[in-house]
Backbone bond lengths (Angstrom), bond angles and torsions (degrees), N, CA, C in turn:
res aa  C-N    CA-C-N  psi(-1)  N-CA   C-N-CA  omega(-1)  CA-C   N-CA-C  phi
1 M - - - 1.527 - - 1.551 109.38 -
2 E 1.332 121.52 -38.59 1.410 125.12 176.62 1.508 110.57 -54.36
3 E 1.398 115.45 -41.88 1.521 116.08 -175.14 1.492 109.65 -66.49
4 L 1.333 119.60 -32.64 1.385 123.38 178.33 1.593 110.67 -63.22
5 E 1.366 115.82 -44.57 1.461 120.60 172.43 1.448 115.32 -59.79
6 M 1.339 116.88 -40.94 1.547 127.17 177.31 1.508 104.76 -56.79
7 A 1.410 115.53 -51.32 1.436 117.99 -176.55 1.554 112.89 -57.34
8 K 1.369 112.92 -39.95 1.549 114.37 -172.01 1.684 105.00 -70.99
9 L 1.421 114.07 -33.26 1.382 116.86 -176.36 1.625 112.05 -59.23
10 K 1.323 110.96 -35.51 1.540 116.07 -174.97 1.484 111.79 -61.78
11 G 1.336 119.44 -21.60 1.483 120.45 -173.51 1.474 111.49 -89.32
12 L 1.257 120.90 -4.67 1.492 126.57 -178.73 1.511 113.64 -84.44
13 S 1.358 111.03 134.63 1.562 113.15 175.22 1.596 105.62 -84.39
14 K 1.340 111.49 171.73 1.411 121.07 -178.64 1.646 111.71 -56.72
15 D 1.329 112.00 -44.98 1.466 119.46 173.19 1.455 113.87 -56.19
16 S 1.341 119.23 -36.99 1.422 122.95 -177.08 1.557 102.94 -73.86
17 Y 1.312 124.07 -45.65 1.374 124.27 172.92 1.468 117.03 -41.15
18 E 1.403 108.94 -58.36 1.552 118.03 -177.47 1.536 111.38 -60.70
19 L 1.421 114.43 -37.59 1.434 116.16 -176.92 1.487 112.26 -69.78
20 V 1.353 114.02 -39.13 1.533 117.61 -177.19 1.552 105.22 -69.83
21 I 1.388 118.86 -42.40 1.469 120.12 -177.44 1.521 109.69 -61.50
22 H 1.386 115.05 -38.24 1.563 111.28 -179.92 1.564 110.03 -75.83
23 Q 1.339 117.53 -27.05 1.455 117.55 -176.97 1.625 104.45 -67.78
24 L 1.375 109.60 -44.43 1.457 116.12 -176.68 1.564 110.69 -62.04
25 N 1.314 114.54 -43.16 1.544 117.12 178.77 1.406 112.47 -64.88
26 D 1.351 117.31 -36.46 1.416 120.99 -176.38 1.527 114.68 -78.14
27 S 1.402 119.62 -34.18 1.362 121.63 -172.98 1.459 115.66 -106.07
28 C 1.377 116.49 -12.40 1.456 117.89 -169.26 1.600 112.14 -124.55
29 K 1.272 111.22 114.68 1.452 116.28 179.47 1.517 116.20 -85.74
30 T 1.281 113.78 -29.61 1.507 124.07 178.13 1.538 116.79 -128.53
31 F 1.226 120.04 162.58 1.391 120.83 179.94 1.639 115.05 -65.51
32 R 1.409 113.33 -18.19 1.359 119.87 170.87 1.452 112.54 -69.36
33 D 1.320 120.64 -41.45 1.290 132.33 173.78 1.466 110.42 -60.22
34 M 1.290 117.05 -48.78 1.424 122.17 174.90 1.466 119.89 -56.69
35 A 1.358 115.01 -46.73 1.398 123.40 170.30 1.520 117.01 -57.06
36 T 1.329 111.23 -34.20 1.567 114.88 -179.61 1.636 105.36 -77.00
37 F 1.263 114.33 -37.30 1.503 123.17 -175.20 1.550 101.06 -62.96
38 L 1.240 119.11 -56.63 1.506 124.51 -174.20 1.510 117.78 -63.49
39 S 1.491 107.94 -36.37 1.554 111.22 179.70 1.520 108.38 -65.94
40 G 1.237 120.89 -24.81 1.455 122.77 174.71 1.599 111.60 -68.66
41 K 1.215 118.53 -18.38 1.474 123.27 178.47 1.514 113.48 -99.35
42 Y 1.322 116.94 -23.01 1.450 117.04 -175.47 1.574 109.89 -135.03
43 P 1.324 115.71 144.77 1.502 119.42 -165.76 1.581 110.43 -82.10
44 I 1.286 115.66 42.00 1.416 120.54 173.44 1.456 108.32 -135.76
45 K 1.380 116.04 152.15 1.414 123.91 176.64 1.552 114.31 -84.13
46 L 1.368 114.25 117.39 1.492 115.05 -171.80 1.564 103.79 -99.66
47 T 1.281 117.21 143.95 1.489 127.48 169.38 1.435 109.72 -92.05
48 D 1.325 116.77 172.94 1.506 121.32 175.44 1.536 110.29 -56.85
49 K 1.266 113.57 -45.93 1.598 116.31 -171.39 1.559 104.88 -70.95
50 M 1.284 119.59 -37.27 1.443 119.80 177.43 1.521 108.31 -63.58
51 G 1.322 120.12 -43.20 1.437 120.80 178.43 1.506 112.01 -57.23
52 E 1.313 117.01 -41.02 1.403 124.92 -177.95 1.572 108.08 -64.04
53 I 1.337 113.69 -51.14 1.473 117.30 -177.33 1.592 111.62 -63.43
54 Y 1.330 109.55 -35.89 1.479 110.73 -179.42 1.442 108.63 -66.79
55 Y 1.305 119.28 -47.65 1.444 119.24 -175.20 1.496 109.60 -63.57
56 K 1.274 121.18 -42.66 1.556 118.67 -177.04 1.465 110.46 -71.23
57 T 1.379 116.23 -30.43 1.417 113.92 176.81 1.491 116.58 -69.98
58 L 1.467 114.38 -40.29 1.309 122.56 176.19 1.562 114.78 -63.76
59 Y 1.232 113.94 -38.07 1.522 121.91 178.58 1.546 106.57 -67.45
60 L 1.333 115.78 -49.27 1.402 111.73 -177.50 1.512 116.26 -67.63
61 R 1.336 118.13 -31.50 1.475 118.99 175.52 1.493 106.30 -66.81
62 Y 1.293 121.34 -42.78 1.421 124.00 176.72 1.529 111.79 -54.34
63 E 1.255 117.99 -46.84 1.506 124.04 -179.13 1.491 111.28 -67.12
64 V 1.251 116.65 -37.73 1.539 122.53 175.76 1.586 106.23 -63.31
65 E 1.257 120.13 -52.58 1.470 122.61 -176.00 1.479 107.06 -63.14
66 T 1.299 123.03 -41.18 1.400 127.03 179.28 1.617 109.02 -59.30
67 Y 1.298 111.96 -50.43 1.444 118.74 179.55 1.589 111.28 -57.22
68 Q 1.313 110.73 -47.73 1.476 115.04 -174.79 1.516 111.52 -67.44
69 S 1.343 120.84 -38.41 1.322 122.86 -175.99 1.722 108.44 -75.13
70 K 1.174 113.48 -26.82 1.436 121.59 174.32 1.567 115.23 -67.22
71 Y 1.289 107.23 -46.64 1.567 115.71 -175.09 1.418 117.30 -102.48
72 N 1.273 121.80 -9.74 1.523 126.01 -176.45 1.553 110.74 -109.36
73 R 1.327 114.41 36.20 1.464 117.97 176.52 1.526 111.74 -83.41
74 G 1.360 114.64 98.33 1.409 119.25 -175.51 1.446 122.98 -16.22
C-alpha cells in the first residue's frame, strides 16, 4: 500500500506539494483527520498510520525539492 502512495506522490509538482501541505496543516489536527482528508482525494482507504507516512513523505519530498532548487541553480 505504501508503494501505491509513493507512486501517487511522484506525479505532484512542487506547487501541489505546497498546496497539499497547507491544506493538511489548515484542516487536519490529527493523523486520523489527515487520513480522512486524503481519502477524499484518492480512491483508497487510508489508515491513521498511512496518513502519517503520506504526510511525512510528502513533506520530505517537498523539502528536498526546495533545497535542490535553491542550491542547484546552474
